[in-house]
C-alpha positions in Angstrom: 0.0 0.0 0.0 1.2 3.5 -0.9 -0.1 6.5 1.0 0.4 10.1 -0.3 -0.7 13.3 1.4 -2.0 15.8 -1.1 -2.6 18.7 1.3 -5.4 19.9 3.5 -7.6 16.8 4.2 -6.7 15.1 0.9 -5.0 11.7 0.8 -4.4 9.3 -2.1 -4.0 5.6 -1.3 -2.9 3.0 -3.9 -3.7 -0.6 -3.1 -2.9 -2.9 -6.1 -5.1 -1.6 -8.9 -7.5 0.3 -6.7 -6.9 4.0 -5.9 -8.8 5.7 -3.0 -8.9 9.5 -2.6 -10.2 11.1 0.6 -11.5 14.6 0.5 -10.0 15.3 -2.9 -8.6 18.6 -4.0 -9.8 19.4 -7.6 -6.9 17.8 -9.4 -7.0 14.4 -7.6 -9.2 11.5 -8.8 -9.5 7.9 -7.6 -11.5 4.8 -8.2 -13.1 5.4 -4.9 -13.7 8.8 -3.4 -14.6 9.5 0.3 -15.9 12.8 1.5 -15.7 13.2 5.3 -17.8 16.4 5.3 -19.7 18.5 5.5 -21.5 15.9 3.4 -24.9 17.6 3.3 -23.3 20.6 1.6 -21.3 18.3 -0.7 -24.4 16.6 -1.8 -25.9 19.9 -3.0 -22.7 21.1 -4.7 -21.2 17.9 -6.0 -23.8 15.3 -6.9 -22.6 11.8 -6.4 -21.0 10.0 -9.3 -19.8 6.4 -9.5 -17.2 5.8 -6.7 -18.0 8.8 -4.6 -19.1 8.1 -1.0 -20.3 10.6 1.6 -22.3 10.3 4.8 -22.9 7.6 7.4 -23.8 4.1 6.1 -22.4 0.9 4.7 -20.9 0.9 1.2 -19.1 -1.5 -1.1 -17.0 -0.3 -4.1 -14.6 -2.4 -6.1 -14.7 -5.1 -3.4 -13.8 -2.7 -0.7 -16.2 -2.6 2.3 -16.5 0.9 3.7 -18.4 2.0 6.9 -19.3 5.6 7.5 -20.0 6.8 11.1 -21.6 10.1 12.1 -19.3 12.5 13.9 -19.8 16.0 15.2 -21.9 18.3 13.0 -22.0 16.9 9.5 -18.7 15.1 9.6 -18.4 11.4 8.8 -15.6 9.1 9.9 -14.9 6.0 7.7 -13.3 2.7 8.2 -12.2 0.2 5.5 -9.7 -2.6 5.0 -7.2 -2.7 2.1 -4.4 -5.3 2.0 -5.5 -6.5 5.5 -4.8 -3.0 6.9 -7.7 -1.4 8.7 -7.8 2.4 7.9 -9.8 5.0 9.7 -10.4 8.6 8.4 -11.7 11.0 11.0 -12.1 14.1 8.8 -12.4 17.1 11.0 -14.5 15.3 13.6 -12.0 13.7 15.9 -11.9 16.0 19.0 -13.6 13.6 21.3 -15.3 10.5 19.9 -18.6 9.1 21.3 -17.9 5.7 23.0 -20.5 3.9 20.8 -18.8 5.1 17.7 -15.4 4.0 19.1 -16.9 0.5 19.6 -18.2 0.5 16.0 -14.9 1.7 14.6 -13.0 -1.1 16.4 -9.3 -1.7 16.0 -7.4 0.7 13.8 -4.1 0.1 12.1 -3.7 3.5 10.4 -5.7 6.6 11.6 -5.9 9.7 9.5 -6.6 12.5 12.0 -6.7 16.4 12.0 -3.6 17.8 13.6 -5.6 20.7 15.0 -7.4 18.5 17.6 -6.3 17.4 21.0 -4.7 14.0 21.2 -7.7 12.7 23.2 -9.6 11.4 20.1 -6.5 9.7 18.9 -5.8 8.1 22.2 -9.4 6.9 22.4 -8.9 4.8 19.3 -5.4 3.6 20.1 -4.2 3.2 16.5 -0.9 1.7 15.6 0.0 4.5 13.1 -1.4 8.1 13.0 -1.0 10.2 9.9 -2.0 13.8 10.7 -3.4 16.2 8.2 -3.2 20.0 8.7 -3.8 23.4 7.2 -1.3 25.2 9.4 2.2 24.0 10.3 1.7 25.3 13.8 -1.2 22.8 14.3 1.1 19.9 13.3 3.9 21.0 15.7 1.4 21.3 18.5 -0.1 17.9 17.8 3.3 16.2 17.7 4.3 17.9 20.9 1.0 16.8 22.6 1.4 13.2 21.4 4.9 13.4 23.0 6.7 12.1 20.0 8.9 13.1 17.1 8.5 12.5 13.4 10.5 13.4 10.4 8.3 14.3 7.4 8.5 11.9 4.5 7.2 12.0 0.9 5.0 9.0 1.2 4.3 5.9 3.3 4.8 2.5 1.7 3.6 -0.2 4.1 2.5 -3.8 4.4 0.5 -5.4 7.2 3.6 -7.2 8.6 5.4 -3.9 9.1 2.7 -2.5 11.5 3.9 -2.9 15.1 2.3 -2.4 18.5 2.1 1.0 20.2 1.2 4.3 18.5 3.6 5.8 15.9 3.1 9.2 14.2 4.0 9.4 10.5 4.1 12.9 9.0 3.7 13.1 5.3 4.7 16.1 3.1 2.0 17.5 0.9 
């Protein structure tokens, strides 16, 4: 699996022949597109097309099962499995997560979380890897400090299930 950070909330993930794009910026396309929110506004401005997913619910695209969970406001968190790696995308809704949603999300290998939030939401889920996204570098610095860790930015993350270890590791990707 290859994970690239495209800026803001946008990630592109390549798993075999399937590409997944989360909260795409205009120039990014994928076989599957997830919109974390605000999905009600997105539905009005960007009618769904094949492969676009937004809002809570259960979905299946290209043999990838995706679950969407309601978060604060109109945000949606998603979980899915690719290459036996369980991914979770919080969007902007990860400040503090409702315990019933945590139970539904379950174990997380890689968590994509906003760097502008407190570490509480991240710690609730206990992921093995956290990939923060950010609009302001100060948010990223504060998040890394609060998580009491260090991380050197890298261009992309290339990872296999067997490389995921216990404990929580922060991976910072360059946009």
